[in-house]
C-alpha positions in Angstrom: 191.4 -265.8 -200.1 190.4 -266.0 -196.5 193.1 -263.4 -195.6 191.9 -261.0 -198.3 188.3 -261.4 -196.6 189.8 -260.6 -193.1 191.4 -257.4 -194.5 188.0 -256.2 -196.1 186.3 -257.0 -192.7 188.8 -255.2 -190.5 188.5 -252.1 -192.8 184.8 -252.1 -192.4 185.0 -252.0 -188.8 187.6 -249.2 -188.7 185.4 -247.2 -190.9 182.4 -247.7 -188.4 184.5 -246.9 -185.1 186.8 -244.0 -186.2 184.1 -241.3 -186.8 182.4 -242.5 -183.5 185.7 -242.2 -181.6 186.5 -238.7 -183.2 183.1 -237.3 -182.0 183.7 -238.7 -178.7 187.4 -237.0 -178.0 185.4 -234.1 -179.4 183.2 -234.2 -176.6 180.2 -235.1 -178.8 177.4 -237.9 -178.6 177.3 -240.1 -181.6 174.0 -240.3 -183.2 171.9 -243.1 -182.0 173.9 -243.4 -178.7 172.2 -243.7 -175.5 173.0 -240.5 -173.3 173.1 -241.2 -169.5 170.6 -238.7 -167.8 171.5 -236.6 -164.3 170.1 -237.9 -161.4 167.5 -235.5 -159.9 166.2 -238.0 -157.4 166.3 -236.6 -154.0 168.0 -239.3 -151.6 166.0 -241.0 -148.9 165.8 -239.3 -145.6 167.0 -240.8 -142.1 164.9 -242.8 -140.1 164.5 -243.7 -136.4 165.5 -240.2 -135.3 165.5 -240.0 -131.2 167.1 -238.1 -128.5 170.3 -240.1 -127.0 171.3 -237.9 -124.3 170.2 -234.9 -122.5 172.1 -232.8 -119.9 171.7 -229.0 -118.8 173.8 -227.7 -121.4 174.0 -230.5 -123.9 171.6 -232.5 -126.0 172.8 -235.5 -128.4 170.3 -237.1 -131.0 170.8 -240.3 -133.0 169.1 -241.9 -136.2 169.3 -244.5 -138.8 170.7 -243.9 -142.1 169.9 -244.9 -145.6 172.4 -246.7 -147.9 172.9 -243.5 -149.8 174.7 -241.8 -147.1 177.9 -244.1 -147.7 178.0 -243.2 -151.5 180.8 -240.8 -152.3 180.3 -237.2 -151.5 177.0 -237.9 -149.4 176.9 -236.5 -145.9 174.2 -235.9 -143.0 173.6 -232.1 -142.1 172.0 -231.1 -138.8 170.7 -227.8 -138.0 169.5 -226.5 -134.5 167.0 -223.9 -133.5 165.7 -222.7 -130.3 162.2 -223.5 -129.6 159.7 -225.9 -131.4 160.1 -224.5 -134.9 162.6 -226.7 -137.0 165.1 -224.9 -139.4 163.5 -224.3 -142.7 166.3 -225.4 -144.9 170.0 -226.8 -144.6 171.2 -223.4 -144.5 169.3 -221.9 -141.7 169.7 -222.4 -137.9 172.8 -223.3 -136.3 175.1 -226.2 -137.7 175.6 -229.1 -135.3 178.7 -231.2 -135.9 177.8 -234.8 -137.0 179.7 -237.5 -135.3 180.1 -240.3 -137.9 177.0 -240.3 -140.1 174.4 -241.4 -137.3 174.7 -238.6 -134.2 175.1 -235.3 -133.7 175.7 -233.3 -130.2 174.8 -229.7 -129.7 176.6 -227.7 -126.9 176.7 -225.4 -125.0 173.1 -224.9 -124.7 171.0 -222.8 -122.0 169.5 -225.0 -119.3 165.9 -225.6 -119.2 165.2 -224.7 -122.8 163.5 -226.2 -125.8 165.6 -226.9 -128.9 164.5 -228.5 -132.3 166.8 -230.6 -134.5 166.4 -230.8 -138.4 168.3 -233.6 -140.1 168.9 -233.8 -143.7 170.8 -236.4 -145.9 172.8 -234.7 -148.7 174.0 -236.8 -151.6 177.1 -236.5 -153.9 175.3 -234.2 -156.6 174.0 -231.8 -153.9 170.3 -233.1 -153.4 168.7 -232.9 -150.2 166.3 -235.5 -148.7 163.1 -234.8 -147.0 163.6 -233.0 -143.6 163.1 -235.3 -140.3 162.6 -233.2 -136.9 162.6 -233.6 -133.3 162.2 -231.4 -130.4 163.6 -232.2 -126.9 165.1 -229.8 -124.0 167.7 -229.4 -121.8 167.7 -230.4 -118.1 167.5 -228.0 -115.2 171.0 -226.5 -114.2 171.6 -227.4 -110.7 175.4 -227.6 -110.6 177.2 -224.7 -109.0 180.0 -223.1 -111.3 183.6 -224.1 -110.2 186.4 -221.7 -110.0 189.2 -223.2 -112.3 191.9 -220.3 -111.9 192.7 -217.5 -109.9 195.8 -215.5 -109.8 197.3 -212.0 -109.7 199.8 -209.5 -107.9 199.8 -206.3 -106.3 202.4 -203.5 -107.0 203.1 -199.8 -106.3 201.9 -197.6 -108.9 204.1 -195.4 -111.4 203.7 -192.6 -109.2 204.0 -194.4 -105.9 200.4 -193.0 -104.8 198.8 -196.5 -104.2 199.1 -200.2 -104.5 197.1 -201.7 -107.4 196.3 -205.6 -107.6 195.5 -207.0 -111.1 194.0 -210.3 -111.1 192.0 -212.8 -113.0 189.8 -215.7 -112.8 188.1 -218.2 -115.0 185.3 -221.0 -114.7 184.5 -224.2 -116.0 180.5 -223.2 -116.4 179.3 -222.9 -120.0 176.5 -220.3 -119.1 177.4 -216.7 -118.4 179.0 -216.3 -115.2 179.2 -213.3 -112.7 181.2 -213.2 -109.6 180.9 -211.3 -106.4 184.3 -210.4 -105.0 185.3 -209.3 -101.7 188.6 -208.2 -100.4 189.8 -209.2 -96.8 193.0 -208.7 -94.5 192.2 -212.4 -93.0 190.8 -215.6 -94.4 187.4 -214.6 -93.2 184.5 -212.6 -94.9 184.0 -210.7 -91.5 185.1 -206.8 -92.1 185.7 -207.6 -95.8 185.3 -204.9 -98.6 183.2 -205.1 -101.8 185.4 -205.1 -104.8 182.7 -206.1 -107.5 179.2 -207.4 -107.3 178.9 -209.1 -110.5 182.4 -209.3 -112.5 182.5 -211.2 -115.7 185.4 -213.8 -116.1 188.6 -212.5 -116.9 190.7 -209.5 -115.3 189.8 -207.1 -112.5 191.9 -204.7 -110.7 191.4 -203.2 -106.9 193.3 -200.7 -105.0 194.7 -201.9 -101.6 195.4 -199.4 -98.6 198.8 -201.2 -97.8 200.9 -203.9 -98.8 200.7 -207.7 -97.5 198.6 -210.4 -98.1 195.0 -209.8 -98.9 192.5 -212.6 -99.2 190.0 -212.4 -102.3 186.7 -214.1 -101.8 184.6 -215.0 -105.1 181.3 -216.4 -105.2 180.3 -217.5 -108.6 176.4 -217.4 -110.1 175.6 -218.7 -113.6 172.9 -217.5 -115.7 170.5 -220.2 -114.1 170.9 -218.5 -110.7 173.0 -221.2 -109.2 175.8 -220.3 -106.7 178.8 -221.6 -105.8 180.0 -221.5 -102.1 182.6 -218.6 -101.3 185.8 -219.3 -102.5 189.1 -217.3 -101.5 192.9 -217.1 -102.8 195.4 -215.1 -101.1 197.3 -212.3 -103.3 200.8 -211.0 -102.1 201.0 -207.1 -102.7 204.4 -205.1 -102.6 204.4 -201.5 -101.8 208.0 -200.4 -102.2 210.4 -199.9 -105.3 214.0 -200.0 -105.7 215.1 -198.1 -109.1 218.8 -197.8 -110.7 220.6 -198.9 -113.9 223.4 -201.4 -114.6 226.7 -200.6 -116.4 226.2 -202.9 -119.3 227.4 -202.5 -122.9 227.1 -204.1 -126.3 229.8 -206.3 -125.2 228.8 -207.0 -121.5 225.6 -208.3 -119.9 224.6 -207.6 -116.4 222.0 -209.3 -113.8 220.8 -208.0 -111.0 220.5 -209.7 -107.6 218.7 -208.3 -104.3 218.9 -209.8 -101.0 216.5 -209.1 -98.1 218.1 -208.6 -94.5 218.0 -212.5 -94.2 220.1 -213.0 -97.1 217.3 -214.4 -99.2 217.3 -213.7 -102.8 214.3 -211.1 -103.4 214.4 -211.0 -106.9 216.6 -211.3 -110.2 216.3 -209.2 -113.4 218.2 -208.8 -116.5 219.5 -205.3 -117.0 216.8 -204.7 -119.8 213.8 -203.2 -118.0 210.7 -201.1 -118.6 212.6 -198.0 -117.6 214.8 -197.9 -120.6 218.3 -199.3 -121.5 220.6 -200.5 -118.6 217.9 -199.6 -116.1 215.8 -201.6 -113.9 212.7 -201.4 -111.4 212.1 -203.7 -108.6 208.9 -204.1 -106.5 209.8 -205.4 -103.0 208.2 -205.3 -99.4 209.2 -203.0 -96.6 212.8 -203.5 -95.1 216.4 -203.2 -95.7 217.9 -204.6 -99.0 221.5 -205.6 -100.5 221.5 -204.9 -104.2 224.4 -206.5 -106.4 225.1 -207.0 -109.8 227.0 -209.5 -112.3 228.7 -208.5 -115.4 229.4 -211.3 -117.9 231.0 -210.5 -121.4 228.8 -211.6 -124.3 230.0 -214.7 -126.2 231.0 -212.8 -129.4 232.4 -209.6 -127.5 236.1 -210.8 -128.1 236.7 -210.0 -124.6 238.2 -212.2 -121.9 235.9 -214.4 -120.3 236.2 -212.5 -117.0 232.9 -212.2 -114.9 232.9 -209.2 -112.4 230.4 -208.8 -109.1 229.8 -205.6 -107.5 227.3 -204.2 -104.8 225.8 -200.9 -104.3 226.8 -198.7 -101.1 226.1 -195.0 -100.5 229.8 -194.3 -101.0 229.7 -196.0 -104.5 229.8 -199.5 -105.7 232.4 -201.9 -104.3 233.5 -205.2 -106.1 233.6 -208.8 -104.4 234.0 -212.4 -105.2 230.3 -213.1 -106.1 229.8 -215.3 -102.8 227.1 -214.1 -100.8 228.8 -214.9 -97.6 231.7 -212.3 -98.8 229.2 -209.2 -99.6 231.1 -206.2 -98.1 229.4 -205.1 -94.7 229.0 -201.6 -96.2 226.8 -203.1 -99.0 224.6 -205.2 -96.4 221.2 -203.7 -96.1 222.2 -200.3 -97.5 218.9 -199.7 -99.2 216.5 -198.7 -96.7 213.0 -199.2 -97.7 211.5 -199.2 -94.1 209.8 -195.6 -94.5 210.3 -194.7 -98.1 208.3 -196.1 -100.8 210.7 -195.8 -103.4 214.8 -195.3 -103.7 216.6 -194.2 -106.9 220.0 -194.2 -108.2 220.7 -197.5 -107.0 223.4 -198.3 -109.6 225.7 -201.5 -108.6 
C-alpha cells in the first residue's frame, strides 16, 4: 500500500514539472514564475581623482575605484581635452590608456598647456557612471632637443655633373623640431654654408662642390623655442666612378674587388648592380685602382668546383691565383681616376 502511494505521488510531481520544463526549454517563462529584471542602474563613479605626475610633455592622474570596476566586463574610460572644458561623453575627446583600473598617463602633450581629464566607470552591461573630471597643465619645456641619429653619404650623380649628399637625422623630442643645418669643410662653423634653416626630422639632400669629408652642423629647436647647442657630424663624399661588367651566367657567379694604390680593398660588390644584368657601378675617391673579379660555380651548376680569378688591364683581363700579392703588374693601378670623373668598360 505504501509503495502504491509513492508511485501516485511521483506521478503528481512529474505532471507538475514536465510542463514547466517544456516551457523553459522553449524559451518561455512559466505562469507565475518570477522574471529577473535587467540592471539599468549606473555604476558608481571613481573618487579621489588627483594628478600624480606632471612633466613638460606628460601628465598622469590617479583615482580610487568602486568595487563595480572589478566585476566581469567592467572598465574605466578616460578621455582628454585641451583646455578647461571636459569631454562631454565617453566617446569624445582623446582616449587615454588606463594603467590597471586606477591611473592613466597621457603623452605626448604640448608643454605649458592646460588639459582636462574626464573619467567614467563602465559596467559589464555597458552603463556608464557619472563623470568625474580634473584640470591640470603641463610644465614648461626647458630641455633642449637631442640629436639621436645622423648619417648619410655623398656620391657622384648619374650624369657625373655633381656630387649629391643624402643624409637624415632624428631626435628624441616629442614636440615638432626643426634643424638649422650648415655645411663646412672643417669642424668649425667659420666659413660654413647654410643648407637648411628649418629642416624637419628625416632626410635632406645637399650638393657639394667636390669630394672629401664635409662637416654638417645641426642646431635643433623645438616648438617651445628651446634650442640645442651646435652639433656636427662628418660625412664622406665620393666624386669618381668605375663602371663595367662581369662575365657571369646562370652557372657562375662573380664578385668584384677593387683595390686602391696602397693595396687596400676599396669595395666588394656582387655581379648584380643597378646598371643591369652582370654590370656594376662603384663610387670611389680620386686615385688609381686595381679591379679584379672572382668567378665561382653555383652549387647546382653541375660544373666542377673551379674558382677563377681575373684582373682588368688596358690590354684585356689576365688570370691570377687570387692572392693580392700576386696580382699581375699590368693590372695594378690600371684604372686611372686622378683626373677623369668616370671610367667605363672595366670588365675583369
